[in-house]
C-alpha positions in Angstrom: 104.7 82.1 87.4 108.4 82.1 87.2 110.4 85.4 87.2 112.4 86.1 84.0 115.7 87.7 84.6 115.9 91.1 83.0 119.0 92.3 81.2 120.7 95.6 82.0 119.7 97.4 78.8 116.2 96.3 79.2 116.0 97.5 82.7 117.3 100.8 81.7 114.9 101.0 78.9 112.0 100.2 81.2 113.2 102.8 83.7 113.4 105.4 81.0 109.9 104.6 79.7 108.5 104.9 83.3 110.2 108.1 83.9 108.8 109.6 80.6 105.2 108.6 81.6 105.8 110.2 85.1 107.2 113.5 83.5 104.3 113.5 81.1 101.6 113.0 83.9 100.4 109.9 82.2 100.1 107.8 85.5 97.3 108.0 88.0 98.3 107.7 91.7 97.7 104.0 91.9 99.9 103.3 88.8 102.4 105.9 90.1 103.1 104.0 93.2 103.4 100.6 91.3 105.8 102.2 88.9 108.0 103.7 91.6 108.2 100.3 93.2 109.1 98.8 89.8 111.8 101.4 89.2 113.3 100.7 92.6 113.5 96.8 91.6 115.0 97.8 88.2 117.6 100.0 89.9 118.6 97.2 92.2 119.2 95.0 89.2 121.2 97.5 87.4 123.4 98.2 90.5 123.9 94.4 91.1 124.8 93.9 87.3 127.4 96.9 87.5 128.9 95.5 90.7 129.3 92.1 89.2 130.8 93.5 86.0 133.2 95.6 87.9 134.4 92.7 89.9 134.8 90.5 86.8 136.9 93.2 85.1 139.1 93.6 88.2 139.7 89.8 88.2 140.5 90.0 84.4 143.0 92.8 85.1 144.6 91.0 87.9 145.0 87.9 85.7 146.7 90.0 83.0 149.2 91.5 85.5 150.4 88.0 86.6 
């Protein structure tokens, strides 16, 4: 099974959905553990994408200044 890359917006949406389920007590203990792990992965995806975007924007701004 290949891993599909998830986009930033999709990751944020999934995080929000999981948080809503946690807040509404819709998860049992086993599901809670899995979902917390999933949120951790999604947060890393978001962080990486934000850092990459920041770097790209900085490079573009440097090019404009030259």
